[in-house]
C-alpha angles and dihedrals in degrees: 000000000000126000091255090050091052094052090044092055092047090049091052089051092052091048091051092050090049089054089047092052090050090055091046091049091050091050094051093044092051101035093114097041111110115238093018114148113219116240119232124193121215120195117206127181117243129199137281085024138308140066138272126205126216125187122213134175119246135193095232125107124255114255110196091206092054091046094052092047089051090048091053089048091049092049090054093048092049092050090051093052090046090054091051091048090050092049092049090049091050090050092049090050090050092050090050093051090050091049091052094051 
């Protein structure tokens, strides 16, 4: 995989986790709203590398403990993707400095 492919995959992971956090925030904010349909986020891999998030309504109840656990998991996933993106950017910068020399 190329450096641009690595950063692109990491960026798609960060976008997917941002979508997931939005759904979690909506669930927590509307947990006591009658008739609210809980939002569930599905992650699917896309070619040539990366992930895509889709949000769907479900009939299950909102459990704040589960939502907070999912939020922590999403935070950790976002941080991991950000670290990969930063490493890819550093590699690109190093490659460009070698090319200039």
